[in-house]
MARBA-3410 file (N, C-alpha, C, O; in Angstrom, 1 decimal):
42
-6.9,1.9,-7.0,-6.8,1.8,-5.9,-6.9,2.5,-4.6,-6.0,3.4,-4.5 ~ -7.9,2.2,-3.6,-7.4,3.0,-2.2,-7.8,2.2,-1.3,-8.7,1.4,-1.2 ~ -6.9,2.3,-0.5,-6.5,1.4,0.7,-6.3,2.3,2.2,-5.6,3.2,2.4 ~ -7.4,1.7,3.1,-7.6,2.8,4.4,-7.0,1.5,5.8,-7.4,0.3,5.7 ~ -6.1,2.0,6.9,-5.8,1.6,7.8,-6.3,2.0,9.0,-6.8,3.1,9.1
-6.3,1.0,10.1,-6.9,1.6,11.3,-6.0,2.5,12.0,-6.3,3.4,12.7 ~ -4.6,2.1,11.7,-3.5,2.7,12.2,-2.3,2.6,11.6,-2.0,1.8,10.7 ~ -1.4,3.6,12.4,0.3,3.5,11.2,0.7,2.3,10.9,1.0,2.0,9.7 ~ 0.7,1.3,12.2,0.9,0.2,12.2,0.5,-1.1,11.3,1.2,-1.9,10.7 ~ -1.0,-0.8,11.7,-1.5,-1.8,10.5,-1.1,-1.3,8.8,-1.2,-2.1,7.9
-0.7,-0.1,8.7,0.1,0.2,7.3,0.9,-0.5,7.2,0.9,-1.5,6.5 ~ 2.4,-0.1,8.2,3.4,-0.7,7.7,3.1,-2.1,8.1,4.0,-2.9,7.6 ~ 2.1,-2.7,8.7,2.1,-4.0,8.6,2.0,-5.0,7.0,2.5,-6.1,6.7 ~ 1.0,-4.0,6.3,0.5,-4.4,5.4,1.7,-4.3,3.9,1.9,-5.2,3.1 ~ 2.2,-3.2,4.2,3.9,-3.2,3.2,4.5,-4.5,3.6,4.5,-5.6,3.0
4.9,-4.2,4.6,5.8,-6.0,4.6,5.4,-7.3,4.3,6.1,-8.3,4.0 ~ 3.8,-6.9,4.3,3.2,-8.4,4.3,3.8,-9.1,2.6,3.9,-8.6,1.5 ~ 4.2,-10.4,3.0,4.6,-10.9,1.6,3.6,-11.3,0.3,3.8,-11.6,-0.8 ~ 2.2,-11.2,1.1,1.2,-11.1,-0.5,1.3,-9.6,-1.0,1.3,-9.2,-2.2 ~ 1.4,-8.8,0.1,1.5,-7.5,-1.0,2.9,-7.3,-2.0,3.0,-6.7,-3.1
3.8,-7.9,-1.1,5.1,-7.5,-1.8,5.3,-8.5,-3.3,6.0,-8.3,-4.4 ~ 4.5,-9.4,-2.9,4.0,-10.5,-4.3,3.4,-9.3,-5.8,3.8,-9.1,-6.9 ~ 2.3,-8.8,-5.1,1.9,-8.3,-5.7,2.4,-7.4,-6.6,2.5,-7.5,-7.8 ~ 2.9,-6.5,-5.8,3.7,-5.5,-6.5,4.9,-5.9,-7.4,5.3,-5.0,-8.1 ~ 5.5,-6.8,-7.3,6.0,-7.6,-8.2,5.4,-8.4,-9.4,5.9,-8.9,-10.4
4.1,-8.3,-8.9,3.3,-9.1,-10.6,2.5,-7.7,-11.5,2.0,-7.8,-12.6 ~ 2.7,-6.5,-10.7,1.9,-5.4,-11.6,2.8,-4.3,-11.5,2.4,-3.3,-12.0 ~ 4.4,-4.2,-11.0,5.1,-3.3,-11.3,5.6,-3.3,-12.5,6.3,-2.3,-12.6 ~ 5.6,-3.9,-13.5,5.9,-3.4,-14.8,4.7,-2.8,-15.6,5.0,-2.1,-16.6 ~ 3.5,-2.8,-15.2,2.0,-1.9,-15.7,2.3,-0.8,-14.9,1.7,0.2,-15.2
3.0,-0.6,-14.0,2.1,0.9,-13.1,3.3,1.9,-13.7,4.4,1.5,-14.0 ~ 2.9,3.1,-13.9,3.6,4.1,-14.6,4.0,5.2,-13.2,5.1,5.8,-13.1 ~ 3.2,5.2,-12.3,3.6,5.9,-11.5,2.3,5.6,-10.1,1.1,5.3,-10.1 ~ 3.2,5.7,-9.0,2.2,5.7,-7.6,2.4,7.3,-6.8,3.3,8.1,-6.5 ~ 0.9,7.3,-6.7,0.9,8.3,-5.7,0.6,8.3,-4.5,-0.6,8.2,-4.6
0.9,8.4,-3.5,0.4,7.8,-1.7,0.1,9.3,-1.3,0.7,10.4,-1.5 ~ -1.2,9.1,-0.4,-1.6,10.4,0.6,-1.7,9.7,1.6,-2.2,8.6,1.7 ~ -1.1,10.5,2.8,-1.5,9.7,3.9,-1.6,11.3,5.1,-0.9,12.1,5.6 ~ -3.3,10.8,5.1,-3.3,12.2,6.2,-4.3,11.3,7.3,-4.5,10.2,7.0 ~ -4.8,12.0,8.5,-5.9,11.6,9.3,-7.0,11.9,8.9,-7.1,12.9,8.2
-8.3,11.1,9.4,-9.8,11.7,9.3,-9.8,12.2,10.4,-9.2,11.7,11.4 ~ -10.3,13.0,10.5,-10.7,13.4,11.8,-12.7,12.9,12.4,-13.1,13.2,13.6
END
């Protein structure tokens, strides 16, 4: 899965959103690992 945000605040809002937190709870048992890459595009 790839998710792109307009800015850092949008990313923070997404991470804290109740629907995102619910998704994490649902898929957590099936996920072996997560890789996060955070870099700006020029």
